[in-house]
N, C-alpha and C positions, 0 to 999 in steps of 0.2 A: 504494500500500500504506500502511496506517495503522500507524504505530509508536506503541505505547502507552508513553509516556515514564515513566509511573508504574510500570509493570511492569519497565521496563528498569532503573530505579534501585531497585526493590523498596521502594517507599514507598506510603502510602495516598493516596487522592484528595485529601483535605484537608490534606496535609502542609504544615508551616510551612517558612519559608525556611531555618531552622537544620537541620531534618530533611533537607531537600533537599541542603544543603551537606555534611552528615555522610555521607549515602548516596553522594554523588558521590565524596567522598574515599575511602570504602571500596572502591567499584568501581574507581576509578583505581589504587589500590594493587594490585589483582588483575589488571586487564586492560590496564595501560599496556604499550605495545610494548617498552619497555626491560626490563620484568619478565617479561612473558608471551611465550613463544617460539612460540606457535601461529601458523599461517599467516594466520588472519583476525583477529589481534589489532588491527591497524590499523583495520579496519572496525568492530570492536566498540567500540574506544575512541572512534572518531569518532561512533558512535551515542550513546555515553554522554555525550560532550561536547555533542552536539546536544540531548539530553534536558535536560542541565544548563542550557544557554543558554535554552531555551524556558521551562523551569519557574522560572527565577530572574528572568526579565524579566516584569514585570507585564502588559504589553500582549500579549506573545506567549503567555503562560500563559492569559490570558482567551480568546484565539482558539482555543488548543488545547483548552481545557476545553469550549468550544462544540462543536468537532468530536468530542471524546471523548464528550460527553454524547449527541449526536445522530448518531453514526456509522452506525447502522442505521435511522434514522428514528424511533427511540423513545428514551426516556430510559434509557441503559445505565449511567449513573453509579452507583456504589455509594452506598447511602443512609446517610449519616452523620447524626449528631444535629445537626450545624451546617448541613447543606445546606438550601437554600430549598425544594427539592422535598419533602424529608422533612417539614419543618415544615408545608408546605401540605397534604400528605396527612394529616398528623397532625391538623390542624384541619378536615379535610373540606372543603378549599377546592379549587377548580379552579386548577391551575397550568398555564397553557397560553399559549404565545406564538404569535400569529397570523402565521406566516411569509408568508402570501399578502398580507396588508396591507403588509408590509415590501417585498415585490417590487413591488407596485403603486405604492408611494411612490417606489421607485427608478425605476420606469418614468416616472412623472410628472416626475421631476427631470431626465430626459434632455433632450437638445436638443429643444425644442418644435417646431423647424422640421420635423423628421421626422414628427411626429404631426399637424401642422396646416399642410401645405404651401400650401394655397390661401389661408389667412389671411395667411401670410407674404408670398406673392406680391402680395396686395392691399396690404399695408402697404408693401412696397417700391415698388410702382407709385405709391402715394399719395405717398411720399417723393420719388420722381423727379418727379412732377407739381409738388409744392411747390417743389422745387429749380429746375425749369425755369421756373416762374412767377416765382420770386424773381429769377432771373438775367435773364429777359427784361424784367421791370418795372424793375430797376435800370439796365439798359443803355438801354432806351427812355426812361425818365424822365430820365436824365442827358443823353441825346442831345437830347431836346426841351427841356432846361433847366428841367424842372419842379422839380428839386432840385439841390443843389450836386454838383460833380464827385466829392467825397469819398464820396458815396453808392454809387459804383461798387464799393466794397469789399464790398458785400453780395452781389456775384457769387460770392465765394469760398464762403460757406456753401451757396449754390445749387448750385455745381459739386460740392461734397462730397456733398450729398444725391443728386445724379444718379449720381455714381460709386458710392456705397454702395448705392443702390437697384439699380443694374445688377449689382454684385457679388452682392447678395443673390438676385436673380432667377436668375443663372447657377449659384448654389450655393456660392459662396465665403463664408467667414466674414467678417462685417462687424463694425464697431465697435458696432453697435446690437443685436446678437444677445442680449447679456445683458439689455439693457433690454426687448426684446420678450419674452424668457423670463420676466422678472419680471412683466410685465403679464399674460401668459397664466396664470401661476401664481396671481396674485391673482384673476383672473376665474374660474379653476377652483375656487377655494376658496369663492366666494360662492354 
């Protein structure tokens, strides 16, 4: 259920912070449970408090105004002289926000692994192959004394690549998911 906080406090849509505080004080004097003996005074006062909290907080008010404006899929907001919609209509401009593009952008920003599973499996297999190759070359090269014993340390990145690749293939989150998502986003924009 949609609660119209402007109607609850009896204020206009473009009310200032001072007007909201004044309206809240007036409503609180009438509907406070200590003053009002009705059975639903607590519920009414809680609703008044909720309206006050939402309308005095800048971020909450912005979100509420969006809901208020588009609650039936159209612009239901009262047209005041300061509103952007009023000014756009006055100047014969189209004031339209493309919600579909917003949803598409949200979908693109999701985990790319869900939308490109084959590509991710190929990347993880390639990482496992590089890790395996790095590990084998460092062990065999050290065993055959082609390079010093210290070079065995390169087995560690190889093992990390193998483990992360395996985790990626079976579906667990890996350390490289953010990097792969970044690459895919960049490829998608070009």
